[in-house]
VOTORSE-796848 format. One record per residue: x, y, z of N, C-alpha, C in turn; residue in one letter. Coordinates in steps of 0.001 Angstrom, whole numbers, plus 500000, padded with zeros to 6 digits. Example, Ala and Ser with C-alpha at 12.3 -4.5 7.8 and 13.67 -1.06 7.14 Angstrom:
2
513190494310507800512300495500507800513200496700507800a512850497750507080513670498940507140512900500030507870s
***
This chain:
440
296275855195895809295830854120896615296460852733896160m296979852130897030297569850834896890296547849732897231t296760848357897255296115847245897594294697847091896719g295087847180895298293906846986894429293250845667894518s291946845851894747290910844448894867289832844913894372k289067844277893157287881844590892721287035843415892662h285861843411893040285050842167893245283874842260892210l283763841219891190282542841229890353281753840056890866l280393839969890927279550838982891203278440838863890244t278045837880890048276909837607888995276441836247889249h275005836071889617274316834748889781275055833978891016n275601834638892031276217833902892993277658833605892836g278153833784891678279721833570891227280283834805891632r281637834675891939282521835776892220283793835618891717k284375836783891089285531836981890452286364838229890900l287558838046891363288241839201891980289190839694890791l289319841051890704290169841608889623291235842132890575i292497841659890449293726841931891117293444841598892529d294780841664893317294780841165894648295969841691895189c296012843062895527297295843715895853297487844038897343g298603844048897830298922844623899012298885846087899322l298321846618900407298326847973900843299797848400901196f300240849368900755301697849855901019301517851366901465q302703851674902107302738853345902391302390853597903890g301568854389904168301017854764905412300724853487906399l300977853842907759300845852535908507299311852119908594k298441853019908635297030852624908759296495851886907483n297267852201906327296754851284905135297468850006905312l298736849927905687299470848735905795298668847653906743r298081848242907839297385847333908847296217846687908105e295726847230906994294492846795906367294867845245905648l296158845065905474296588843711905106296158842571906186n296066842813907325295849842073908327294346841653908471w293543842734908117292066842593908148291425841465907216a290511840758907922289889839812906923289198840474905748p289120839723904629288416840306903384287104840328903512l286169841253902818284714841263902933284207840071902392p284885839271901750284282837926901069285352837020901483v284791835553901835285586834533902010286461834123900849s287803833985900804288524833533899710288016832159899352p287435831392900001286867830152899688285708830259898435r284989831506898643283913831659897765284171832241896492e285580832690896332285867833185894822286174832061893866l285463832501892787285839831354891598287001831547890818d287580832697890930288838832920890226289435834415890574g290620834632890089291294835916890265291926836321888851v291551837592888267292238838069887160293285838977887592v294617838846887290295679839476887577296030840504886505l296017841609886662296397842575885399297908842613885201t298702842818886468300124842714886355300654842444887616h302102842269887643302404841677888840303123842566890093a303072843735889959303632844700890898302747844317892278h303421844478893426302872844053894628301652844640895110l301375845913894537300089846612895063298875846055894156d299234845040893241298214844476892539298171842932892752h299309842357893050299517840973893145299775840452894645s300381841294895441300927841003896687300174840246897845g298846840250897800297935839549898715297644838117898352y297883837783897073297677836339896548298104835340897409l299364835129897834299769834187898925298907834263900063p298440835201900754297574835148901786296225834629901276r295664835142900255294399834617899772294559832981899621l295487832514899195295547831093898977295735830351900347v296437830949901094296685830631902588295340830482903349r294420831361903087293155831515903683292028830863903115d292299830048902055291320829215901489290962829232900036g291657830133899245291178830219897826291877829046897179f290976828363896293291231827243895604291014827283894031r290692828520893576290413828590892216291781829032891394g291555829440890119292701829873889233293049831207889308k294350831725889136294614833108888889295157833266887314i294432833963886770294409834170885355295429835501885113y296580835192884271297432836144884096298075836035882548a298864836842882091299551836611880867300767835718881277t301522835136880362302697834338880642303801835139881353p304033836290880780304949837121881351304694837723882875a303611837860882911303020838490884529303239837186885384t302765836038884887303140834742885823304548834646886169r305383834905885370306777834758885516307354835962886359d306980837034886182307357838213886986306773838104888336v305589837657888393304887837460889871305585836445890622a306046835459889767306834834257890623307921835027891348s308709835873890647309748836649891337309465837428892480l308422838198892187308064839240893211307471838564894289i306526837662894188305899837069895447306804836261896343l307764835589895520308710834694896506309541835831897286r310095836941896655310920837928897226310161838533898267d308728838837898213307931839399899261307791838487900414s307632837214900289307567836265901353308775836237902090g309870836147901303311256836058901950311552837246902927f311233838327902347311508839732903151310548839651904411l309296839174904018308340839407905149308973838463906380q309351837264905946309899836194907059311202836786907777e312136837562906720313156838098907523312884839339908438k311703840063907989311511841300908853310787840616910333d310078839633910236309518839248911464310717838463912279a311601837865911692312776837250912403313476838543912979e313774839497912338314566840642912859313720841284914122f312542841509913929311742842098915187311766841182916427l311763839817916161311572838910917291313003838892917848n314007838948917022315470838771917761315826839945918494r315164841147918048315458842400918972314488842794919872h313455842090919953312354842306920725311680843720920447g311731844050919213310984845405918692309675845064918156a308974844456918804307576844037918558306582843877919742t305308844451919443304448844191920661303609842804920628k304030842159919332303324840772919181304426839716919504h303786838705920161304649837734920818304309836274920316k305024835830919191306135836498918460305395837454917233p306259838091916575305820838797915336305765837806914281a304767837761913515304715836683912400304444837472910950l305055836819909968305009837518908594303465837237908244p303050838221907314301689838039906598301639836699905886l302782836348905286302837835093904646304370834799904302y304731833630903952306257833326903743306206832918902313g307742832293902091308004831890900664307117830738900371v306850829678901335305951828524900852304593828902900528r304183830022901223302831830479900792302751831008899386e304021831878899134304054832430897889304063831385896803a304835830329896989304978829261896019303635828640895824e302740828258896920301687827674896628300463828613895796r300639829918895914299886830955895011300299830752893582a301737830599893535302217830543892060301621829256891409i301320828255892148300876826970891481299552827230891084e298655828322891358297392828530890954297222829329889716h298306829669889081298308830532888005298019829693886816f297156830379885935296840829900884564297056830887883615s297794830643882524298226831735881670297040832008880328t297070833291880102296059833694878977296994834469878202v297193834366876798297830834984875895297153836346875586e297875837332875238297286838631874799296530838422873596f295404839088873600294474838961872345293666837718872224g293739836726873169293136835387873229291797835593874106q290643835067873708289431835289874561289304833991875127t289196833850876498288926832553877198287638832605878144v287136831397878330285895831362879208286391830894880473k286048831628881457286683831386882941285588830254883694l285834829790884777285329828778885490283936829315885913a283903830788886059282614831342886583281671831737885524c282174831429884174281342831758883109281610833048882236g282478833763882823282927835081882324283772834937881199a283910835949880197284809835800879202285858836791879375l287111836418879414288252837267879535289046837358878409l289651838614878129290473838988877068291563839888877397r292982839780877567293989840717877870294364841486876675f294747842661876699295288843595875850296391844378876348e297464844655875585298605845328876205298364846651876904h299035846691877999298906847952878950300144848884878961a301179848290878514302468848934878749302801848727880199g303334849725880689303752849816882063304932848947882629h304686847718882633305789846653882939305608845576882014i306649844667882035306573843390881349305418842493881625l304438842216880645303289841303881014302004842094881225g302137843420881540300970844176882022299831844123881163a298560844139881592297427843890880689296376844746881232a295505845088880121294167845618880299293301844479880266i292368844381881097291528843112881289289970843459880770a289664842880879553288163843052879196287503841896879613r286284842106880422285592840911880796284051841052880400i283526840108879967282164840066879446281451839030880391e280388839555880929279701838574881991278362839124882208w277439838307882069276091838755882390275373839819881627g275941839851880191275424840722879326275946842085879354g277218842196880160277962843449880403279400843274879944r280068844371879345281385844365878940281970845368880002r282984844808880808283540845795881839285266845592881688i285639846750881397287181846933881038287899847516882287v288856846793882726289888847214883898291226847709883129f291621848771883427292871849290882793294224848794883389s293901848278884740295217847886885401295955849193885451g297376849220885647298112850360885485298494850544883877d298182851669883562298662852030882120299915852606882035l300738852238880845302016852566880780301990853948879911g303312854402879368303448855580878587303436855406877260r302617856418876485302766856310875010304086856584874492y304590855665873449305977856096872919307097855650873802g306785854630874818307732854131875507308791853337874807d310153853569874912311039852736873960311108851347874272p310706850714875496310761849279875755309415848571875361l308415849315876015307041848539876091306056849194874994l304934848275874639304108848784873714303027849684874224p302689850597873439301599851595873799300429850781874529d299685851445875375298389850876876017297486850646874653p296786849524874511295856849150873486294550850006873637t294190850583872641292993851263872697291709850210872610l290730850310873432289574849448873495288310850225872877v287656849511871968286647850378871356285227850312871991a284932849290872789283757849236873270283718848755874806e282816849412875559282716848889876947281477849461877625a280647848812878587279604849299879356280161850004880549d281228849552880947281842850250882349283287850121882112y283948851096882700285395851277882691285943851665883975v286892850736884533287626851012885882289065851488885381m289450852696885635290602853348885174291544853599886451i292785853407886406293573853840887455294048855495887314e294376856031888303294613857432888469295867857913889252s296768857185889070298038857494889840298579858954889511t298592859235888282298833860573887903297757861314887332y296516861222887889295276861856887396295337863283887402g296308863809888152296373865432888338297707865951887996n298429865056887157299839865612886669300183865147885467r301042866150884747301530865938883478303059865684883617r303512864655883050304938864411882948305693865361882135h306884865680882312307674866507881465308172865911880137e308190866643879170308216866012877705309811865901877388k310660866231878215312115866078877986312395864648877644d313525864628876796314114863208876403314589862763877802d314028861630878134314519860865879643315955860706879545p316578860197878435318044860003878545318779861216878575a318369862461878083319066863642878178318949864055879667e317700863976880173317586864341881565318377863580882519a318442862322882308319146861301883112320615861734883031l320976861963881730322521862245881596322941863486882287g322135864523882213322495865769882979322619865632884509e321642864882885123321847864539886725323074863725886703v323401862749886152324589861908886301325974862876886197v326134863654885049327152864470884610327448865419885789e326412866078886185326756867189887353327200866448888506r326591865365888925326924864580890229328449864157890144t328661863488889051330113862963888863331162864182888885v330688865229888214331651866458888203332135866931889613a331197866703890675331649867032892006332180865803892662r332396864731892134332941863542892753332026862651893470g330611862686893102329406862017893758328967860865893068g328180860187893795327582858933893278326048859235893237t325366858679892093323898858693891851323342857390892480v322514857387893449321760856346893985320268856432893433v319850855487892703318602855573892182317622854192892791i316685854663893703315795853674894137314893853311892904p314760852061892710314015851576891356313267850377891576a312096850295891044311301849203891050312205848070890341f312178846863890900313100845802890159312452845402888950a311253845411888934310480845165887348310093846415886747v310543846834885757310044848029884933311032849066884846g311207849845885995311998851077886032313523850685885901r314018849551886546315452849067886480315680848960884878a314927848169884232315296847912882784315159849196881929q314243850024882262314204851287881444315356852135881710g315813852162882992317001852960883253318196852488882596l318325851141882591319583850663881836319401850908880378l318313850847879762318234851317878309318523852750878043y318078853706878921318663855062878681320105855236879061f320618854517880080322060854663880181322945854040879048l322545852928878496323043852340877495323000853321875955w321927853983875947321846855056874879322795856207875165r323019856631876415323966857566876550325343857111876445l325714855909876868327222855432876674327444855203875306k326428854801874417326518854563873057326752855935872132k326156857070872916326556858396872335327687858893872906a328583858232873657329865858596873937329979859281875390g328681859473876162328876859958877399328913858999878496r329182859377879597329310858478880835330281857243880611l331181857370879899331837856380879433332706855649880489q333225856671881567334043856120882705333145855978883932t331946856118883847331053855958884926330602854363885130v330885853786886193330303852428886220328943852584886785p328135851397886273326653851370886561326712850006887284v326112849859888386325781848832889186324091848443889317y323772847327888908322439846962889317322504846040890493l322221846632891539322237845843892888320858845389893416d320415844497892802319102843758893159318960842471892482s319080841430893358318808840171892663317689840027891896p316570840425892318315221840364891637315308841188890460m315917842392890316315917843140889189316826842442888041a317926841831888617318624841011887525317986839796886996i317081839211887834316291837930887285315158838640886249d314556839884886656313635840509885911313949840927884741a315521841354884544316137841845883364316140840603882479t316528839443883138316665838211882125315336837747881540e314373838251882270313003837801881733312527838479880512l313169839702880153312799840495878912313391839687877937m314431839056877961314955838169876903314058836900876566s313293836477877674312405835167877591311051835560877008a310790836797876975309457837259876545309603838269875331h310260837939874303310421839113873234309478839633872729p308247838897872447307061839412871979306305840494872796a306658840749873908306147841568874834306637842994875027d307836843086874321308464844554874368309058844784872971h309670846034872772310131846405871533311581846214871018r312274845661872170313664845660871829313930844161871037l314920844327870034315243843098869410316192842316870245d316540841148869950317574840298870525318798841010870827v319417841611869888320716842144869857320759843408870831a319617844162870564319664845501871501319371845049872937t318577844002873056318328843600874477319629843122875174c320401842447874434321639841905874944322591843172875320r322645843881874444323648845171874482323132846037875642e321815846287875747321162847171876938321424846497878182t321301845535878222321450844900879558322729844474880166f323762844691879205325307844540879543325884845776879920s325052846867879935325511848091880462325839848213881917t325216847396882717325480847378884183326282846277884593a326973846390885755327605845343886483326563844598887349r326316843681887353325325842937888303325815842454889447y325203842805890627325612842493892002324597841663892649t325021840277892553324168839314893153324238839040894666a325578839114895117325925838853896587326007839800897374d325741839725898676325755840705899774327016841316899875v328096840575899718329585841181900020329929842255898783e329501841849897699329673842818896520328711844094896632a327615843697897214326766845065897555327379845831898519s327991845437899564328431846049900516329689847025900055k330335846376899148331713846885898468331085848313897650a329981848170897357329581849371896431329313850572897524i328679850245898502328363851349899649329872851959900138s330723850999900411331944851427900865332882852387899821v332714852005898621333548852900897679332920854275897409s333894855221897349333626856581897302333703857131896006r334122856227894946334366856612893637333064857026892945y333110857911892021331746858327891252331096857017890510p329781856964890659329134855684889986327639855961890109k326826855080889436325450854757889488325126853638890113i324242853680890989323703852651891682322322852451891514v321765851548890822320332851278890893320019850064891754i319140850252892595318799849296893481317396849357893961s316734848142894356315301848241894737315273848343896351a314177848845896822312986849112896290312782850501895756s311728850583894865311452851944894113311005853019895085g310285852768896122310031853823897028310834853789898325m311859853168898415312863852914899313312217852385900622a311277851562900593310759850902901598311364849744902307t312417849119901505313136848099901851314341847697900876g314845846531901135315833846145900218317201846786900183g317919846506899355319493846902899350319703848295899216r318636849023898533318830850415898498318968851248899794v318389850790900963318563851336902212319848851361902502l320622850369902346321986850386902785322905851626901968h322557851632900816323103852762899785322551854147900334h321499854182900621320899855587901282321679856110902664l321921854878903328322704855167904677324023855775904376k324656855129903290326162855367902912326187856842902147a325172857124901313325401858239900354324489859438900676f323388859197901463322568860352901590322998861513902508a324047861191903431324620862215904182325544863402903551p325964862856902425327057863723901485326436864489900497d326751865855900444326023866736899441326669866523898106a327790865765898025328288865407896702327330864507895996k326668863767896566325812862792895998324485863252895500n323788862158894680322371862574894267321624861297894602t320376861465895116319389860537894944318335860839894061i318109860013892989317239860145892016316169859375892115l314961860144892113313632859350892334312972859358890816l312621858107890310312172857895889104310844857485888849t309948857185889918308809856764889745307792857263890923g306497856984890906305506857321891856306137856932893308f306048857831894236306185857796895642304984857892896434q304508856728896975303250856745897903303372857148899204a302448857874899652302378858451900896302835857619902090a303850858004902820304005857115903913305471856366903789g306110856624902524307217855865902175308455856755902359t309595856289902506310738856986902538310921857878901142r310681857303900187310781857848898844309723859086898802g308793858951899431307793860322899337308405861425900397r309029860931901511309638861808902505310708862418901724a311524861813901012312704862432900151312200863340899300l311141863022898581310576863869897510309967865086898099a309624865027899406308919866216899968310045867026900819d311213866554900623312412867572901134312653867357902579g312595865963902971312930865546904445314461865717904443a314916866249905640316288866431905925316896865190906634r315971864189907071316660863033907629315404862008907432e315963860606907281315028859592907176315486858344907983v314628857691908603314757856621909602314904855388908818k316349854914908951316669853656908252317190852710909264i316685851394909486317157850346910382317275850839911839h316319851636912162316154852137913459316937853621913893g317851854015912706318641855213912968318291856220912045h318211857474912547317823858694911606319095858989910993w318991859029909585320146859240908583319983860759908026i320849861580908121320800863080907645320825862935906068p319921863796905580319912863862903960320388865234903535v321709865140902970322318866190902545322551866235901019n322513864895900425322482864783898994321373865400898298a321886865814897111320730866378896084319802865477895938e318460865841895995317190865023895665316609865590894218i316586864559893322316016864776892086315013864000891649v313759864440891292312675863758890824312601863983889258e312428862715888508312428862748887144311247862034886753l309853862657886687308747862103886362308865861595884758d309720862211883994309747861710882597310143860375882563t310740859748883555311145858454883819310103857351884290l308848857898884492307874857233885240307357856160884245s306941855026884777306250853958883976304898854088883901a304170855186884444302715855429884738302224856442883722h301137856032882930300606857257882186300178858406882958a300488859496882432300104860728883157298521861190882819d298160862302883358296714862678883154296293862802881603a297195863318880755296735863521879333296908862163878681d297757861182879169297636859933878579296570859046878994e296113859241880258294956858686880629293563859083879902l293460860443879482292496860961878676292510860448877224i293770860265876887294022859720875463293386858240875377r293844857516876395293292856085876218291715855995876377w291289856961877199289774856821877291289032857292875984l289614858307875311289215858662874046289233857815873203s289808856598873268289720855550872171288282854825872208g287536855004873182286265854311873306285356854961872084f284711854216871333283922854621870141282502855104870641q282125854767871845280876855510872327281198855476873815r280475856561874401280649856686875784280162855467876714p281160854886877481280587853927878568279553854459879371p278809853622879932277752853972880884278145854675882191r279493854298882703280029854963883765281642854619883765r282306855432884172283814855234884375284254855275885950i284839854239886492285035854245887904286614854489888062f286841855517888796288172855835888975288740855559890199i289901854650889845290426854016891291291875854213891229v292527853394892194294024853297892265294781854690892174h294447855557893068295045856843892881294650857612894299g295735858524894701295543859272895812294178860338895651e293555860573896742292173861425896465292205862530895627p293309863422895782293366864614894860293437864280893427e294557863008893163294627862801891667293274862128891256a292522861234891960291374860757891352290203861679891164s290222862707891996289144863742891831289373864606890689e290717864986890545291112865780889530290849865125888175a291038863807887860290704863043886825289100862992886519l288417862800887723286977862822887541286516864052886952r286979865169887490286402866532886831286879866607885381i288095866317884959288530866275883734287920865525882763r287434864343883162286454863244882265285216864104882037i284509864754883147283278865291882871283423866479882076g284538867271882178284636868435881560285034868300880045r285990867362879708286561867148878222285661866153877650e285341865044878296284411863983877510283116863836877726l282634864593878838281246864755879239280641863259879596g281558862482880261281042861281880530280792861173882162w279906860234882467279662860028883942280768859304884570d281191859837885660282270859016886299282358859279887815s282894858265888585282837858333889999284010857894890675v284368858332891883285465857803892567285084856953893820v285037855607893660284523854847894638285164854885895949p284294854758897004284975854504898377285175853253898576r286188852883899494286473851378899808285332850684900260q285099849445899589283975848570899949282617849020899463e282694850180898689281362850754898226280992849725897006q279678849461896923279056848488895987278191849003895007m278359848577893845277564849292892488276776848189891815f275652848366891539274791847457890552274856847911889077e275424847101888323275761847301886832274603846764886057l
***
């Protein structure tokens, strides 16, 4: 499930944890236009676990509709969110402009959910909190961020309020990730809210670099191009790291790598700006991110699609819902020599999920594009903890929490995790319905 928003209330004060956009299926996306169950003006603050759109993307609309409080986040999350929210506002303005120009809308005129100016106004509300620092919020709650892994700046949020300690996992990363820290174990909590993206799956244990190298080498051997839809923040940087390792080992020396996403380029530079939030030293960071040729302008991006020489193209978005990667899919998906490599979770209703499910054609820019390229999914490259890693993190609590709330997952994944928590840990857990209320 996308669109994460969790509301805590105490003595008439209200604190929102995450404020994401719904993505994927149309009936979910339409929820972005529905009024919230609570007026934004009534909120005393927002705690943001990380910057991905499904956790942060509704913030500009929240501010536009009257929110006047602070948005608490780590410094890196603020910087990453600044990129993502501006990009989101820009794309929504462009989408509305396209629909109006071509009359492809039942709304007269079609309007964006929000634009760049609203995104910039939301960014002005950010207030940063360092990892490991406990701060008192305007509503009286105490907040502490711990490392979650997953992407740069991502945090586990520990909130103490009204005599209760509630821990929000946000999105948990992988243990042993070469770029990002392990999710921090938390010793005590009365209640835990945990994500369940991969609550019913285990990632392969293969070396990610080796698995990536095999895919690229067999594609290049048949004269093809590897197109990798990748989240601009997180996966793009991880892919560059593994490709750097392969080239350093003497492999893929003649295969050019293109990072064709202005936001991914900016996000890559942010890694250098926040050295304490990842594992790479300055020299390795510089070497790793020089692996690719950066494509900032549109003409250079078009040249990549025209070229039929073997290459690797990393481009956003990660679920192929928009961005420059769509032009590369149009160019390379029809040819069986090429490979489309999926490296992260693909939500229901996205082109990425359709490709993962074996679709032989996908609709892009109003046209159906045949898919003859090889489709490869490499879960080992995912930035999300799998089911075993979620249980590992929960096992770090020194006493059983009163209850575990399982969120941010498709129904089968959430239910599988609930059953496993009960069987292996013996803890009480529940998968909440949308807008369901609980008294803690």
